[in-house]
C-alpha positions in Angstrom: 312.3 12.6 171.0 310.9 11.7 167.6 312.6 8.9 165.7 314.5 10.3 162.7 313.7 8.1 159.7 314.8 4.6 160.8 317.0 6.0 163.6 319.7 7.4 161.2 320.3 11.2 161.4 322.2 11.0 158.1 319.0 10.6 156.1 317.7 14.0 157.4 321.1 15.7 156.8 321.5 14.3 153.2 317.9 15.3 152.2 318.1 18.8 153.5 321.6 19.4 152.0 320.1 18.2 148.7 317.2 20.7 149.1 319.6 23.6 149.7 321.8 22.6 146.7 318.8 22.4 144.4 317.4 25.8 145.6 320.8 27.5 145.2 321.1 26.0 141.7 317.6 27.2 140.8 318.2 30.8 142.0 321.9 31.3 141.2 322.2 29.5 137.9 318.8 28.7 136.2 317.2 32.0 137.2 320.1 34.3 137.8 318.7 36.8 135.4 315.1 37.8 135.9 312.9 36.8 132.9 309.5 35.7 131.9 309.1 31.9 132.4 307.9 30.3 129.2 305.6 27.3 129.0 308.5 25.2 127.6 310.8 26.2 130.4 308.1 25.5 133.0 307.4 22.1 131.4 311.0 21.0 131.5 311.5 22.3 135.1 308.3 20.6 136.3 309.4 17.3 134.7 312.8 17.6 136.4 311.2 18.2 139.9 308.8 15.2 139.3 311.8 13.0 138.3 313.7 14.1 141.4 310.7 13.1 143.5 310.4 9.7 141.8 314.1 9.0 142.1 313.9 9.8 145.8 310.8 7.6 146.0 312.9 4.8 144.6 315.5 5.4 147.3 312.9 5.2 150.0 311.6 1.9 148.5 315.2 0.6 148.5 316.3 1.8 152.0 313.0 1.7 154.0 310.9 -0.9 152.3 307.8 -1.2 150.1 305.3 0.2 152.7 307.4 3.3 153.2 307.8 3.7 149.4 304.0 3.5 148.9 303.4 5.9 151.8 305.8 8.5 150.3 304.2 8.2 146.8 300.7 8.6 148.3 301.7 11.5 150.4 303.4 13.2 147.4 300.3 12.8 145.2 298.0 14.1 148.0 300.2 17.2 148.6 300.6 17.8 144.9 296.9 17.7 144.3 296.0 19.9 147.3 298.7 22.4 146.2 296.6 23.2 143.1 294.5 25.5 145.3 297.7 27.5 145.8 298.0 28.1 142.1 294.6 29.8 142.0 295.8 32.1 144.8 299.0 32.9 142.9 297.1 33.8 139.8 294.7 36.1 141.7 297.6 37.8 143.6 299.8 38.3 140.5 296.9 39.7 138.6 295.6 42.0 141.4 299.0 43.5 142.2 300.1 43.5 138.5 303.3 41.7 139.4 305.7 41.9 136.4 306.2 38.5 134.7 309.9 38.6 135.2 309.5 39.1 139.0 307.0 36.3 139.6 309.5 33.5 139.8 311.5 35.4 142.5 308.3 35.7 144.7 307.5 32.0 144.3 311.1 31.0 145.0 311.3 32.8 148.4 307.7 31.7 149.0 308.8 28.1 148.7 311.7 28.6 151.0 309.4 30.1 153.6 306.8 27.3 153.0 309.5 24.6 153.6 310.4 26.2 156.9 306.8 26.6 158.1 305.7 23.2 157.0 308.7 21.5 158.5 307.9 23.2 161.8 304.2 22.2 161.6 305.1 18.6 160.7 307.4 18.2 163.7 304.8 19.7 166.0 302.0 17.5 164.6 304.2 14.4 164.8 305.1 15.1 168.4 301.5 15.6 169.3 300.4 12.4 167.6 303.2 10.6 169.3 302.1 11.8 172.7 298.3 12.1 172.3 296.5 9.5 170.2 293.3 11.6 170.3 294.9 14.2 168.0 294.2 11.8 165.1 290.5 12.3 165.7 290.9 16.0 165.8 292.8 15.9 162.5 290.2 13.5 161.0 287.2 15.7 162.0 288.9 18.8 160.6 289.5 17.2 157.3 285.9 15.9 157.0 284.5 19.3 157.8 286.9 21.0 155.4 285.9 18.5 152.6 282.2 19.0 153.2 282.6 22.7 153.2 284.4 22.5 149.8 281.5 20.4 148.4 278.9 23.0 149.3 278.3 25.8 146.7 280.1 28.9 147.8 277.9 32.1 148.3 280.8 34.2 149.4 281.6 37.4 147.6 284.8 37.5 145.6 287.9 38.1 147.7 288.8 41.7 148.2 292.5 41.8 148.8 292.5 45.5 149.7 290.4 44.7 152.8 292.8 42.0 153.9 293.7 42.8 157.5 297.3 41.6 156.9 297.7 44.2 154.2 296.3 47.0 156.4 298.8 46.1 159.2 301.7 45.8 156.8 301.0 49.2 155.2 300.4 50.8 158.6 303.8 49.9 160.0 306.0 49.5 156.9 306.2 52.2 154.2 305.7 50.8 150.7 307.0 52.3 147.4 304.5 53.4 144.8 305.8 51.0 142.2 308.0 47.9 141.7 311.8 48.2 141.9 312.8 45.3 139.6 313.0 42.1 141.7 314.0 43.9 144.9 311.9 43.4 148.1 313.4 46.4 150.0 314.9 49.7 148.7 316.4 52.7 150.4 315.0 56.1 149.4 316.1 59.4 151.0 317.9 57.5 153.7 314.7 55.6 154.6 314.0 51.9 154.1 310.9 51.1 152.1 309.3 47.8 151.2 308.3 47.3 147.6 304.9 45.8 146.5 306.8 42.6 145.7 307.5 42.1 149.4 303.8 42.7 150.1 302.9 39.9 147.6 305.5 37.6 149.2 304.0 38.1 152.7 300.5 37.2 151.3 301.9 34.1 149.5 303.5 32.9 152.8 300.4 33.4 154.9 298.1 31.7 152.4 300.5 28.8 152.2 300.3 28.5 156.0 296.5 28.2 155.7 296.7 25.5 153.0 299.3 23.6 155.0 296.8 23.3 157.8 294.7 21.1 155.4 297.4 19.2 153.6 299.7 18.2 156.5 297.0 16.4 158.5 296.0 14.6 155.3 299.5 13.1 154.9 299.5 12.1 158.6 296.5 9.8 157.7 298.9 7.9 155.4 301.9 7.7 157.8 303.1 9.1 161.1 306.7 8.8 160.1 307.9 12.4 160.2 310.6 11.7 157.6 308.1 10.4 155.0 305.7 13.2 155.8 308.4 15.9 155.5 310.1 14.6 152.4 306.9 14.0 150.4 305.6 17.4 151.4 308.9 19.2 150.6 309.3 17.6 147.1 305.7 18.4 146.2 306.1 22.0 147.2 309.4 22.4 145.4 307.7 21.7 142.1 304.9 24.1 142.7 306.5 27.1 141.0 307.1 25.3 137.7 303.6 23.8 137.9 302.1 27.3 138.3 303.9 28.7 135.2 302.9 25.5 133.3 299.2 25.6 134.2 298.6 29.4 134.8 296.6 29.8 131.6 294.6 26.6 131.7 293.9 26.2 135.4 290.3 27.3 135.1 289.7 24.3 132.9 289.9 21.9 135.8 286.6 23.1 137.3 285.7 19.7 138.9 289.0 19.3 140.6 287.9 21.1 143.8 285.1 18.5 144.1 287.6 15.8 143.7 289.9 17.3 146.3 286.9 17.6 148.7 286.1 13.9 148.3 289.7 13.0 148.9 289.7 15.1 152.2 286.5 13.5 153.4 287.9 10.0 152.6 291.1 10.7 154.4 289.4 12.3 157.4 287.0 9.4 157.7 290.0 7.0 157.6 291.5 8.8 160.5 288.3 8.8 162.5 287.8 5.1 162.0 291.5 4.0 162.3 290.8 2.1 165.5 287.9 0.2 163.9 288.9 -0.3 160.2 292.5 -0.6 158.9 292.7 0.8 155.3 295.9 -0.5 153.5 298.1 2.2 151.9 297.5 0.6 148.5 293.7 1.2 148.9 294.3 4.8 150.0 296.5 5.4 146.9 294.0 3.8 144.6 291.1 5.9 146.0 293.1 9.2 145.8 294.4 8.6 142.3 291.0 7.3 141.1 289.1 10.3 142.5 291.6 12.8 141.0 291.6 11.2 137.6 287.8 11.2 137.5 287.7 14.9 138.5 290.3 15.9 135.8 288.6 13.7 133.2 285.2 15.2 133.9 286.6 18.7 133.7 288.1 17.9 130.2 285.2 15.8 128.8 282.1 17.5 130.2 281.2 20.7 128.4 281.1 23.8 130.6 277.7 25.3 131.2 276.9 28.3 129.1 275.9 31.6 130.7 272.3 32.5 130.2 272.7 36.1 131.1 
């Protein structure tokens, strides 16, 4: 069996109880009444989630040591950065399906709950595989390098057509969907028959896209540490703050046009680190410096370099 943290089951129990309490507080108290999330509210909530992560990071430093603390912080930064791609998907989905502003938080809330369950499962499977089969590191490393290289190449693909998504076709074929939204409800009963609302349709797509993104981000954190507790907690706390980050950056996210290049470089670096792990040992401090440096350069270039003007 996988070792839980440093052999203490209580750490897992306390952390997951903390997650449940925060999620219940979020839904039952802070967002009990559906409403449009303002930029001010999103900024405060985002700051709270970041503070929670930093406090927990301090606890990791205190209880598990400096190396574990640096590993948590590096994993948190990587996951937070890679999650930015999710924000683009959220924006496209909400625009395409014309999701009411007051219903968007509910979709993202349950999307996060599903993401935590899926990612937790993937992390334990990945940790078990790495624990049993050392060569899995090379598979993860090669996958990350190929993903990063693909992100660096200019895309010639046509814009995503959500209506042609096979998942939507299957969903609509087997589950009747109402013509319009029914407040924040995912299911309604009409004429004695149960119907899904378009909000449930959007939630299903959010969950499936997060699963795709998790396949990239989770191997990246395993390059920093194979401790499942550090991988899971850093991943979970980064994902928990994703909703607030979306509402904070929704209107300016296109400004960071070089961020995808920065993320690609990060993936290539981490993948190469995994492939060369038996030849070169890269300290976690160096990994953290590279990740932060690349991301800061990408964001700085996005802000300082003028966007190219259209000649059409």
